[in-house]
C-alpha positions in Angstrom: 184.7 129.1 158.5 184.4 127.7 154.6 180.8 128.0 153.0 180.7 126.0 150.0 177.8 127.0 147.5 176.9 124.1 145.1 175.2 125.4 142.0 176.3 127.7 138.8 172.5 129.4 139.0 171.6 133.3 139.8 170.5 132.2 143.2 174.0 130.4 143.7 176.1 132.9 142.3 174.4 135.8 144.1 174.3 134.1 147.2 178.5 133.2 147.0 179.2 136.6 146.2 177.0 138.2 149.2 178.6 135.7 152.0 182.3 136.4 150.3 181.6 140.3 150.7 180.6 139.5 154.1 184.4 138.1 155.1 183.9 134.6 154.7 185.7 132.2 152.6 183.4 130.7 149.9 183.8 127.9 147.9 181.4 127.7 144.7 180.6 124.4 143.6 179.6 123.0 140.1 179.8 119.5 137.8 181.8 121.4 135.3 184.4 121.1 137.6 185.1 118.1 137.2 185.8 118.6 133.6 188.8 120.7 134.5 187.2 124.1 136.0 189.1 123.9 139.2 190.5 126.6 141.2 188.4 129.6 138.7 188.5 132.4 140.4 184.5 133.8 140.9 183.0 137.4 141.5 185.2 139.9 143.1 182.8 142.7 145.3 183.1 145.1 147.6 186.2 144.8 149.9 187.8 142.2 147.3 185.7 139.5 147.9 186.6 136.1 146.2 184.6 133.2 145.6 186.6 130.0 144.3 185.2 127.7 141.8 185.6 124.0 142.2 183.8 120.5 141.7 180.8 119.7 143.8 182.4 117.1 145.3 185.7 118.7 146.7 183.7 121.8 148.0 181.9 119.8 150.0 184.2 118.0 151.3 186.1 121.5 152.6 183.2 122.9 153.1 181.6 123.6 157.1 178.3 125.2 155.9 177.1 123.8 152.9 174.5 125.7 150.5 172.8 123.6 147.6 171.6 125.8 145.5 169.8 123.0 143.3 165.8 122.9 141.8 163.8 121.5 144.3 163.7 119.1 147.3 164.4 116.3 145.5 166.6 117.9 143.1 169.0 118.6 146.1 168.2 115.0 147.2 169.4 113.8 144.2 172.8 115.6 143.9 173.8 115.4 147.5 173.2 111.6 147.7 176.7 110.5 146.7 178.2 113.0 149.7 175.3 111.7 152.4 178.4 110.5 154.7 180.7 113.5 154.0 178.0 115.8 154.9 177.5 114.5 158.5 178.1 116.8 161.1 178.1 119.9 158.4 175.5 122.8 158.4 173.3 122.0 155.3 171.0 125.2 154.4 168.3 124.5 152.7 167.0 127.1 150.4 164.4 125.1 148.2 160.8 125.3 148.2 158.3 122.8 146.9 157.3 124.6 143.9 155.1 123.1 141.2 156.8 123.9 137.8 155.1 127.2 136.9 155.7 128.4 140.7 152.1 128.7 141.0 151.3 126.5 143.9 153.2 124.1 145.8 153.8 120.5 145.1 152.8 118.8 148.3 150.2 119.4 151.0 149.6 121.9 153.4 150.9 119.9 156.2 154.2 118.6 154.6 157.4 121.1 154.3 160.1 120.9 152.0 163.1 121.8 154.7 161.5 118.4 156.5 162.2 116.6 153.8 165.6 117.4 153.4 166.3 116.6 156.8 164.7 113.2 156.8 167.2 112.5 153.6 170.5 113.5 155.4 169.8 112.8 159.1 173.2 113.2 159.9 173.6 116.8 158.8 172.5 120.0 160.8 170.0 121.7 158.6 169.0 124.9 158.6 165.9 126.4 156.3 166.8 129.8 154.9 165.8 132.5 152.0 163.1 130.6 151.3 160.2 133.1 151.9 161.9 135.5 149.5 162.3 135.1 145.6 166.4 135.3 145.1 165.8 138.6 142.6 165.2 140.5 146.0 169.2 139.6 146.8 170.7 141.2 143.3 171.8 144.6 143.7 171.5 145.2 147.5 169.4 146.1 150.1 166.0 146.8 149.4 163.4 148.1 152.3 160.7 146.1 150.2 162.5 143.1 151.1 161.1 141.0 153.9 162.9 139.4 157.0 165.0 136.4 156.0 163.5 133.9 158.1 165.4 131.5 159.1 164.4 127.6 160.2 166.4 124.6 162.4 165.4 122.2 164.7 169.1 122.6 165.9 169.6 125.9 168.0 173.6 125.4 167.9 173.9 125.2 164.3 171.5 127.8 163.5 173.1 130.3 166.1 176.1 129.7 163.6 174.3 130.7 160.6 172.8 133.7 162.0 176.4 135.0 163.1 177.4 134.5 159.6 175.0 136.3 158.1 175.6 139.2 160.4 178.1 140.8 158.1 175.3 140.5 155.3 173.0 143.6 153.6 170.1 141.8 154.7 167.2 141.6 158.1 167.1 137.6 159.7 164.7 136.5 162.4 164.7 133.0 163.8 161.4 131.7 162.6 161.3 128.5 164.8 162.1 124.8 164.2 161.5 122.6 161.1 157.6 122.4 161.8 157.3 126.0 160.2 158.8 125.2 157.1 155.2 124.5 155.5 154.5 128.0 156.7 158.1 129.9 155.7 158.0 128.3 152.7 154.7 129.3 151.0 155.6 133.0 152.0 157.1 133.2 148.9 154.2 132.8 146.7 151.7 134.6 149.2 154.3 137.4 149.8 152.9 137.3 153.7 155.3 138.2 156.5 155.0 136.4 160.2 156.0 137.2 163.2 159.7 136.0 164.2 161.9 135.8 166.9 164.8 138.5 166.7 167.8 137.5 165.7 169.9 140.1 167.7 
């Protein structure tokens, strides 16, 4: 199963490398790919893991699982909008949080979760929320006992199980934290540092 990560920032490269080291085929998409930077061999990790680069459109089309690593929910919606029909039936992994500009608060009220907004924008995609309760720097350099369990949320039980299987060989612990209605709680953990009980993903 091919995992496509969209973006070229720290979290995009870190997650792409992590999944490649776990033995998956990973494509890293960027706007630069449209200008000829396709077929770039990306970070090589342990076990000879390779991340292959390409334009976002190509990566979305070729991937079964798409992980957009753009700034904020609205940023993800804007970037993904041209491929709404292509995303239908694919697992769309939301890693965004609706932070304010200074990352000190959230842009919406308590009752609103960013993952629910993304699911509403792409109703044909199978949305899974993950990596929301930790900062991306937690993944830099490998497992750390101080890193909390990764909360995974979705209303699509099979999509969630598939994503958890893809994560099984990564060096972190994942728990089933419920449906998308739990997004507002999980997303706020990144700022509060508070953990919550989840159902074991084993």
